[in-house]
FIVOGU-730533 format. One record per residue: x, y, z of N, C-alpha, C, O in turn. Coordinates in steps of 0.05 Angstrom, whole numbers, plus 5000, padded with zeros to 4 digits. Atoms other than C-alpha are relative to their C-alpha. Example, Ala and Ser with C-alpha at 12.3 -4.5 7.8 and 13.67 -1.06 7.14 Angstrom:
// residues 2
501849765000524649105156501850245000503950245013
498449764999527349795143498550225014499550445018
// end
This chain:
// residues 281
501550035025402607332932497350155002496550245024
502549855000396007652911497749804997497749634979
502250195000389607272927497450165006497250275028
502549854996382707582918500450295005498950425020
499549724997385708272914501550085025502050315030
498649954975389508202980502749864999503049644988
497450124999396908072992500149825025499349915047
499850194978398207463036503049925004504449894984
497250094996404907263069500549734987498749564987
499350255012408506703033502649915011504450075015
497550114989413906243061502250024980501850004956
497749995018420906313034500549734986502049724966
499650275011420605563019498849984972499449784958
501350025026416405712957501550174980500350254959
498449855020422006102922499949864974500049624973
500350115027421606002847502449834993504649875003
497950175010425605472812502250164986504650104988
498149835014428806022770502050135020504450145015
498349874980431406382832502049805012504449875015
498250204989434305742861502149924980504449874987
498050075021437605572795502150214997504550154994
498149785002440806262792501949995023504350055020
498350014977443406182863502349794996504549835004
498050215004446905532842502250094981504449974981
498149915020450405912786501550255008503050374992
498749754991452906502828503049994995504449815005
497149995003459906702805501350085026500250235042
498549934976465206762859501150284996503050324980
499149725002466207512868500650115027499550025047
499649854975468807982921497750195004496850324985
502349834993463208362956500850205022502350135040
499249794982463809012994498350015026496049945025
501449944975462009163066499850305003501050454987
500249724995460109843093502650105013503949955028
497549884989466010303110499950015030498050105042
499750004971468410223182501850235008504150245001
498449774991470710863215502449925017502449715029
497750054984477410903248502349854986504449804999
497850145014481510543195501950204988501350444984
497949845012487910813165499450034970499749844955
500749955028485811133098502449944982502049864959
497650045016493011073074500349724990501949674971
499750275008492210323068498149924976498249704967
502050065020486710373016500450164974501450384974
500449855025485810562943497050064997495349895004
502849905000479410962930499150044971500650154955
501149955027474910972869497150095004495950065026
502849934999467911232853498349744999499049554984
501950225002462210742866498150054977496450234980
501649955024459010702798497249885003496949655013
502850094999451410642794499449864974497949954958
500350165024451710102742498949725006497849685027
500950284997450109362732502549835001504149834982
497750174997455308882758500149794978498149664973
499750195022458008442702502649855004504749975007
497650174997462807852708500549864973498849734962
499150135025466707612647502049785008504149845020
498250224992469806922657501949924978503349714981
498250065022473706942592498449894976499549894953
501750115022467906642551497250105001495950144980
502849924997461306872579499850255018501350285037
500649764984458607532607497549955016495449875005
502350074982454007442667499550225020501350375028
500749844976450307832720501149865024502049635022
498950134976452607702791498249785010499049625027
501750234993446607232798500849754985499849534991
499350225017449806792745498549994974499249844956
501650005025444506942692501750134978503050334982
498449895022447707062624498950274991496550324992
500649745011447807762594500149984970502149894959
500150015029445607812522501450254988500150454985
498449775011451108262494500449954970500449724961
499450035029452508392420502549854995504349855012
497650165007457607942385502550175001504650085010
497649845001462408522374501050075027503450115032
499249934973462308682448501549765012503649805025
498750244989464007962468502749954987504649885000
497550055015469407892414502250205008504550145005
498049804992472808522441501149965027502950115035
499150044972473808242511502449815000502449624985
497750184998480407912531499249725011497149705024
500550274991480707162546501049965029502649785034
499350024972481307262621497750115016496050255006
502249924983476707382680500150305006502250415013
500249724994474308102690497550045018495549905016
502349924983469808412743499750304998501650455002
500449725003466609082732497150074999495349925006
502749895002460409502719499550084971501050224959
501149885024456509612656498950275008497350285027
500649734990455610362661499350194977500550194955
501049815021451810892622500650295008500350474992
499649734990453611492665498550045026496849895033
501249944975451611802731497050054997496150194979
502849964999444211782747498449874977496149944973
501450125023442411332688499749705004499649544984
500350294994441610652723497649884987497849664975
502550125010434410542702500149954970499349744960
499750045029435910652628501949784994501449614976
498050215004442010212632498849725006499249544991
501250254992438209662668498249894979498249654973
501850095022433009642613501649904976500749724962
498450075024438409602559501249725003500949554985
498350244998442609032587498349755007499449535007
501750234993436708582607498349904977496749724980
501550095024433808522537501149734990503649694989
499250265011433907812509501550034973503249874966
498749945025435908102442501350285003499850485003
498849744995441008662451499650194976499650114953
500249795021440109322413502850124996503850245014
497349935006446709472380500650305007502650365020
499549724996446010232383500050075030501550255038
500049954972444410212457502649915013503750065030
497550104988450509792475502450174992504450175007
497849835008455010272437500150265017502050415016
500049774982453010802488501349945027502450135040
499150064973455310432550503049925000504249894979
497250084995462110252579500149775020498449755037
499550214981464709642614502450095017504750085008
498049894982468609922674501149795018499749675035
498850224986473509422703501350095025502950285026
498849934974475409452776501549775013502849815034
498450214988478408762790500349774980498949764960
499450235017481208122760499649755018501549675032
500550224982477907532795502049774997502649684974
498250225000482706982815502950064994504649894996
497249925006488907382796501750015025500750055047
498249994978495007352840500950295005500450474989
498949744993498407942874498050175016495750095019
501749824984495708522916498050144982498250134957
501849845016490008962894501450224985500750284962
498449805014495009502877501349894975501350024954
498950145024498409002830497849954979498350004955
502150065018491808802800498950254986498350254962
500949755011489609522790501950094978501050204957
498049935020496109652752499749824975500049914952
500350195022495009022710497550064984497550034959
502449935014487909252692500650214979499650204957
499349795019490909872659501349884975500749964952
498750135022495209422616498149844983498149844958
502050165014489508952599498250174982497650104959
501849825015485009532577501550124976500350144955
498549885022490509842536500449804977500249884954
499550205020492009192500497449934985497549874961
502650065013484609062486499350214979498150154958
500449785019484209742452497150034991496650064967
502949965005476609802457499150255015499550265039
500749754986473910502473497949965022497850125041
502150054980468110202514501049835023499649795043
498850164978472809772557501950185015504050265004
498449814985475710212612500649915028499149745039
499250064972479210162679498750205019498750445013
501049824979475910452741502450145012504350015021
497749854989480511012765500349965030498349985045
499450044972483810882832501950235009503650324994
498249794989487111402877500449965030498949835043
499550004971490211482945498950265012498950474999
501249774985487011952996501650045025502249855040
498049944979491312303048498949945028500349835045
501050024973486712293109496950005000495650014979
502950014997479512263136498650254988496550234976
501149755010478212993119499950004970497950084958
499950015029480412893047498049804989496849844968
501950215008476112263043497250115000495750074980
502749894999469812633065499650224979497550244968
500149795021471413203017499549874973498049974957
500450155025472012702960497249894998496049894976
502750115000465512372980498050224993496250184976
501849785005461913042981500150094971498050144958
499649925027464813242914498749804981497449884961
501150215018462812582882497049995000495849984979
502950004998455712592908498750254988496750234974
501149755012454613322888500149994970498550124957
499850035029456813132818498249794989498149744964
501950205009451512592815500949715005499549524997
499150274994455611992839498749885024497450015039
501350144978453311462888501650015026500550045047
498350014976459211452935502849904992503649944969
497350095005466111142941500449715007498949605023
499250274993469310452942502950025009504650154997
497350004989475510332984501049715001499749535012
498950275002479909722970502850005012504550155004
497450014987485709543015502249934979502049724966
498150025022491809622970501649745001502349634980
498350244998495609012997498449745001499549525005
501750244996489608532997500249824976500249914953
500150205021489807892957497049964992495250025008
502850055008483607712917498949765014500249555016
501350224988478707272953497050044997496050265000
502849975005471307132939498450045026499449975048
501749964977465707332986500250285011501750455001
500049734988464207943029502550035017503249865033
497349974988470808223054500550275012499550485002
499149754988473708753100501950154982502450394986
498149885018478708883045498650184979500050344966
501549855020473209183001497650135015495949995025
502049864985468709723031498850234984500150344966
501349785015463710243006499250215020498450165043
500649774984462410933033497950174985498550274963
502249845013455811293017498850175022498950115045
501449844981451911853050497949855017497749885041
501850194987446611333066500849724991500649674967
499250275009449110613066497749844989495449904995
502050185010445310073029500949715003503349665003
499450284998444909323036497949844985495949954976
501950185013441508723004498749815019499949745040
501450204983436408253034498049844982497349944960
501850175015431807693010497250045009496650065032
502949974994424307773005498949735008499249534994
501250264990420807233047497050025002495749815005
502949984998413707513051499050274991500650464991
501449755006408808053029497950055022496549875029
502149924981404508423080498050184985498750354969
502049855015397808713056500050305009500750365031
500149724995397009463051497450085015495549945015
502349884986392209903091499550284989501150394975
500649735009388710553077499950014970498649854957
500049975029390010783006501549784986501449754962
498550225012394410172996498549735002499749524998
501550254998388809663008500049864972499549994952
499950145025389409122955502750004987503149884966
497349995010396709272944501949935022501149875045
498050064980403209152979500150215022500050455017
499649824977403909443049502950015007504050235012
497150024992410909203066501149734991499649544988
498650255004416008683049501249905026502150065042
498450124979418708203101502649914988502749744970
497350065011426208173088501649835020501449875044
498250164983431307673114502850084994503750074971
497249925003438407903126501749754998500849535004
498250235002444407443113500349855026500849615025
499750134974444807293188497449875010497349775032
502550134993437507053189498050195013495750125016
501849814989434507673222498050104979498750124956
502149905018428007933192498950275009498850325033
501349754994424708613188498150084978498349984955
501949915020419008963152501050254987501950445000
499249765015420609463097497550104986496449974968
502649905010414609903081500150274986498050374978
499949745013417210553051501949994976503549814973
498349985023420510762986498849894974500149904953
501250135024415710402938498250204985496950374997
502049865017412010722880497449855000497349615009
502550145002404710552869500249764982499049554986
499650225019406810132810501449765013500749535009
498550214987411709742853498349865021498649625026
501850124981406409632906497949814987497049624999
501950175015401709342853501449754989500149554985
498550235010407108882826502749985016504850055005
497750004982412008772884502149804993501649614977
497950195005418608402883499149725008497749685028
500850274995417707652880501249885026503449965034
498950154978418507202940502649854991502649724970
497550135007425706952939501950194986504350124983
498349815014428407552901501650165020501150175043
498349844983433808012927499450304994499250374971
500449715003432508752939502150165015503450065034
498249824987436909332958498550225014496650335003
501349794984434809823013502150185012504450105017
498349814986437810453043499250025029496949965035
500749964972438110593117501850215012504050265002
498449794988440611123164502149895020504449965019
498150134981443710703220498749745009496849644996
501150264990442310063260499150025029500250185044
501050024973438509893323502149855017504049745006
498250164983441909573383500049714994501949565000
500250285009439608903355501249964973501249734963
498850035026443009043289498250024976499049974954
501949975022436809163248500250284988500850485002
499849735013436609743197497950195012495650115017
501849804991433510383222499450204978501250284963
500949815021429510853176500749894973501950034956
499450135025430210363119498050074978495650124984
501749935022427410523050500849834975503249804970
499550165024426710092987501550164979501050404974
498549875021431710252932499549874973498650014954
500550135025431109732877500049695003501049595023
499850305002430308992858502749944990503650064970
497350085009437008652851500049714992502249604986
500150285004434607952839500949904972501849674970
499350085027436107942764502950064992503749984971
497249925007443208222766501949775003504349804998
// end
């Protein structure tokens, strides 16, 4: 928090009531791990990792993965099937910031929502393998007959060389990376080896537990965040912030996404850099 122009560390126990309430409403979703080398590529279906906003439709309500409701136009909600969908609200490559601003408005702007697409990549709670579910998504989208409701394209990749070539092609075209889903995997909530992401620089999420004061030209602003990993380990994240973000840093208890090059022998991120706040999604 900011006191007398200086940032002071704050305990994670003072996380806001709103953050705790959102945690209690978290929808059960599959979450990806980083791609693990040495696996048989032939066992996976591959898609582009869309730089969008995760959106869960439970058949009645559209929500961020935090559980917070998304204020979508009535025509958008009425066009969705009465079954659970998991996907990304997407505006196109490299347009995450504009998209984020659109979908977080308390009163949706109709013209803005007509620009985006709801890209479906799974059917939460559905039976059958992922290959079966991917085929079913195509049918669901066709029957809905809404131009903004689309299936994320899945493909098989022959080998490691072809996978790296596809990754390079995707990134050069402005994409984030790739998602690999084991074709025979049943749906199950939580972080899973069956769902993995491959990016030039991997990214992960962590919880903000404290602010450290800045030095030099950053006196009076944020110097670094203290982040807590899911396993309880903590580390300081001090790079990747704009001056505006240092003046109004992520709240204690919020979730942020950071990029990193590799990990230390203790498992902590090496050369980590702030990417974005993820607490409201």
